[in-house]
C-alpha positions, 0 to 999 in steps of 0.5 A: 517802520520804527516809531521815529520815522513814523512821527517824522512822516506824520509831524505836520499833524502832530503840529496841527493836533498841538496847536488845535488842542492850545487854541481850544484851551486857550479860548476855554481857559484863558486864566491858565496861560500864566502857568504854561508861560512858565514852561515855555523856557524849559520846552525850548531847552529840551527842544533844542538839546534833542534837535542839536542830537540829531546831527553828529558833532563829530562830523561837523568839523567838515561843514565848519570848513565850508566858508562859502556856505557860512558867508552866504548864510550870514549874507542872506540873513544879515544883508539881504533879509534886512532889506526885505523886512523893510520893505514888507513892513511898509505895508503894517500900521505904524504901531510900535508894538506890532512893529518891534514883534515884526522885527524882532522875529523877522530879523533873527534867523532859525536856529533849531527846527530849520535842521529839521525842515532842511532834512526833510527837504533833502538839504545839507542838515550839516551845514545848517547845524554848523552855521547855528552858533555864528547865527545866534551870536551875529543875531544878538549883536546885530538886532538892537542895532537893526531895531534903532535903524528901523525904529528909532532910539526909543524903541531900541533902548527898551531891548536890554541886553541881558534878556539876549545873553540870558537867552543865549547861555540857557536856551542855546549854549546849555543844550548844545553843551549837553548834546555835545557831551551826550554824543561824546558819552554815546560813543564811549558807553552802550548806555550813553548810545542807548539814551541818545537813541531814545532822545532820537524819538523826541524832536517831533514831539517836543516841537509839538509840546512847544507850539502848545505851550507857546500857543496856549500862553499867548493866545489869550493876549490876542483876543482883543486885538485880533485886527492888529494881529492879522495885519501881520499875516499878509507880511510873514506869507509874503517873506515865505514866498520872497526869500526862498526865491532870493535863496535860490538865486544866491545858490546859483550864483555861488555855484553850490550844490543841491544839498548846500542849495536847499540848506541855504534856502531853508536857513534864509526863510526860517525865523527864530520865533521861538527862541526870540519869545522869551525876549519879546516876553522881556519887553517892558509894559505896554508892549504886551502884544509884541509876543502874540506877533512873533507867535502868530509868525510861528504859526504862519511859518510852519504852515509855509513849511508844509509847502516849502519841503515839497516846492523847494526839492521838486521845483525850486532847488531839484535834484541835478548831477552838478551845482546849482545853476540859475535859469537860462532863457531860451533864444527865443524868449 
């Protein structure tokens, strides 16, 4: 078994160690938080670069041609998810700081580690990767509109477009371009091929490093606000239960194959917490707790992914010879 395979099989342990170390450091050295915060964006760039390298871009043309999956992913994330989020957040306290953090993270679909978790569950990771540019662009356009709709003009007005554009160019477009260039280099050069092979060892360690930096930098923010943060955990947990079920129903209605069905479930439930974090950090004075609300979603979601990578292929969208179908009641039921 090679190093990459061992890392993938033990990735949950890697993430748990990273988070535990970050919690220890955040408690023991809260004064170091600002130093770690400077590393969030660079860590995200490297993480997305090695993540995008996971899927060969030369095979993405076929995935882009699947308009049905793209439409389903957009519909789930920008029509179904907002309705669910609106309903779930009715159970949160009417605190704009908590609400803006919860809305920012729950209304933005994941474009990074969703690829890895889809692959672990036997889903079509190419389809997920092919949808990431569209998902990122649409969420950049719609998040301010949803914030205005759900919270009012005053809160939506604090979301400046510049941080969103910078995040897209630096955190998304740059690693995506570098990954494409690396794959083109690897096709023409043995050196490039070796480089790409070495990069294939980094997704799990880089996600662990990113989690460490994020948690260590944000934990001191919540030491005096644990009650407010704890209030969002049940909402995040409920989201992890409801969206996979709705994704499975959508896959059945659209008669998707098993790989597509699992991919739709994961792109519907995973959220863009790590990429949204720099946007939360850019909020003005008075919203210092919002990044911690975002980070809390990351921790809850990663715990849920441990369950979903097993539940989805074993029960929710199991292997089948034909398209995913909706369960049918027997005549006696």
